N, C-alpha and C positions, 0 to 999 in steps of 0.2 A: 384728673379722673380719666379712666380709659373705658368706662362702661356707662350705660344709661342711654337716654334718648332726649331729643330736644324737639319741642313743637312750638310753632309761632302761629297764633290765630287758628289753632287746631290742625295745622298742617306741618309736615316735615319741611324745613327751610332749605335743605341742601339742593342746589340746582333746581330751584322751584321759582320760576318767574312770577307766579301768582303771589307768592309771599314777598318777593323783592319789591313788587309794585306797591305794597302796603307798608313798607318799612322805610324810614328815613334814617340816615346815619351821618353823624358829625364826628369825624375822627379827631384824635389828639394831634396827629401829625398834619403838616400843611401840604396836603395833596391837592393844591389848587393851581390854576393856570394863570401865571403871573402876567402873560402877554395880553390877557383879556381884561375887559372891564368887569366890574361886579355884575352889571346888568347882562353882559354877554355870557358870563359863566353860569349864572343862575338860569338864564334863558336856555342855555345848552342842556343843562340837566333837566329842565322842564320839558324840552323837546324830546329828549330821550325817554321820558316817561309817557309820551304820547300826546302832549299838549301842542297846540298850534294856533296861529292867527291871533285874534283879539283875546281869546281866552288865555293864551300864553302870556301876552303882553300885560294884561290886567293882573294876572296872578303874580307875575314877576314883580311888578310895581308894588303890589300889596305886601309881599314878604320882604321886599327891600325896605319898605316903610316900617313894618313890624320890627325888624331887626336894627333899625336906626341907621341904615347905610344909604338911604335913598339919595341924600344930597351929594354923596360922593360916588354914586353908582356908575357914572360914565367916565371915571378915571381908571387907568390901568392898575390892576391889583399890585403890580410890582412896587408902586409907591405907597402902599398902605402900611399902616402900623400893624403890630401883632393883634391888637384889639379889633381893628377894622377887619382884618383877615378872619378873625374868629366869627365876627358877625356874618361875613360872606358864607362861611362854612355852615352856619346855622340856617341861613336863608336857603341855601341849596338843599338842605336836609328836609325842609318843611314845604318847599314849593309845590310838591305834588300831593299835598294834604295826606300824609301817611297816617295809618291807624296806630302804628308803633313807631316811636322815635327813640333811637339809641344814641346817646351822647357820651363821648369820652372826654372828660375834663372840659366841659363846655364853657366854663368861666375863665379859662386860661387867657392871660394877656389883657384882660379887661380892667379898666380903672374902676374905682369903687362905684361911681355912678353907673357905668356900664354893667357891672355885676348886678346891681339892683334891678336895672331895666331888663336884663336877660333872665334873671331869676324870676321876675314877675311874669315875663312872657311864658316861661316854662310852666309856671303855676297855672296860668290862663289856659294853656294847651291841655293840661291835665284836667282842669275843671270843665273843659269842653268835651271830655270823653276820650282824649288820646291817652295811650299808654306811653308814658315817658320814663325811660330807663336811663339813669345817670350813673356813670362809673367815675369815681373820684377818690383821690387820697386826701383832699382838703375836707376833712370831716365836718368842720363847723359849717361849711357851705352846704353839705348834704343835709344837715339839720335844718337849714333855712329853706330848703327846697321841698322836703317831704318828711312825713312821719313814718313812712313804710320803708324799712331798711333791711338789706341783706348783707351780712358780714362774711366775706370770703378771705381766706388766708392760705396761700400756696395751693389753690384749687379745692380747698375744703370749706364746706359750709359750717361756719361757727355759730351763727345765730340768724334769726329772721323774725320780723314783727315790727311794732312801733318802738320808738326809743325807750319808752318806759317799760315795755315788756322785756326788751333786751337788758335794760338796766337791772330788772328784777333777777336776771340770771346770775348776777355777780354780787348779790347781797351778802355772800359769804365773806367778801372782802370788806374791810372797814371803809366806811363812807366818810369822805373828808368834807368839812365845812369851814370856810374862812370868814372871819369876823373882824371888822376894823372898829376899834373903840378906844377912847382915851382911858377907859376903866379896865385895861387889860388884865392886870394881876388879880383884882377882885373878881372879875368875871370868870377868869380861869379857875379860881378856887371853887366857885359855885358850879361851874360846868362839870367838874370832876365828880360832883355828887349826883349827877343825873344818871339814871339807869341806862346802860348800853354804851356810855362814853368810855372808850378804852385808852385814849390818850389826849393830852392837851399840850400845845406848844405855843409859847410866847414868841412873838416876832417884834423886836424893837422895844421890849420892856413895857412899861406902864402906858406909854403914849403910842404904841403900835397896834399890832394885830394879834389875833388869837386863831390858831387852827386846831380843830378837834377832829378826832376820828371816832365814829360811832358804828356799832353793829346793828343799830335799830333806828335808821334815819327817820322813819315815820313818827316814832315816839318822840325823837329829838325835836322835829319840826313842830310837834304839838306842844311840847313843854317849854321850848325856848322863849316864845313870846310872853308866856306867863311869868317866867323868871325875870325877863327884862322889865316888864311892867311893875312887878312886885319890888324889885331892887332899884328901879329907876336908872338902869344903865343907859349910857348914851351910845347908840350904835350908828355909825356913819356909813357902813357898807356891810353887805352880807351876801355870800355867794357859795356855791358848791363846785369846786373843781371837778368833781366826779359826776355832775349832772350834765354830761355832754357826751357826744358820740366818740370823741377822742379817748376819753377815759374808758368807755365800754370796750372799744377796740383794743386798747392797751391791756386791759385785764383779761379779755378773752384770748388774745394772742399769747400772753404770758402763761395762761393756763394750759396751752398746748405745747409749751416748750419743754 
C-alpha cells in the first residue's frame, strides 16, 4: 500500500518518542547483545526507557521471572539456546510496561512447554488491558492466542474479525468433515442422502475413514448426530480440516489468485 495513514494510541507514530515509550517490540530477527547477560541487556533497555535504581532492578527481575529466564539471567547470551534468546527478546519488550506490544513470530525456537508458557503470558497481558499484536505464519498458533484476526496477503487486507466470522466469508467453498469409523461404507451411503452433501470419499475402505464435503455445514452438524444415533454407527474420531485458520487463509488467498 502507498496511501493511507497510521495511528497508534491516537497519535502518528513516525518520529514520535511519546508513542515509542508506549510500544514494546519483539522482532523475529536476533538483534540482541550476545556479550551481555540477559539481566544486563534487559536492564539496558529499561534504562533507555527512563528507569533507574531499585525500580529498574525490581522490574528487570520481574520480567525475567515472567518470561522464565531468571535462573539463567546472569549468563552471557552467547551461550543461550534459540528458545532462551526468544525469552530475552520478549523480556526486553515488556520491561517498560508498554500499552502496545508488537510481536513478530514470538514463539519461534521455543519447545512445546515454552510455547504454552509464553502463549499464556501473552493472553495474560491481553487480559490485563494491553494491546498485543502478533504477526505469525504459524496459523494454528495464532488461533490459540486470539480470536481477533486480521488476514493480510501481499499488503492487501483480505479479512478481519474473529475466526468464525472470517470462516463465514468462505462458505461458498465446500466445507470438509473427516470421520473415522469402522462402518465406513454404510455411513458413506447414508451421508450422500443428507441435504447439502456434495461428495463423500472413503479412505481405507470399510475399516478406515470417510471425508465429506458439504455446502451447508450448520445443517450437517445438526443432522449428523441424529443419523449416527438412529443407525448406531460407531464413530471413533470426528474433525473438520476447514475449521481452522490455515483453511481460511488458503481459501482467501486462492480467491485472490
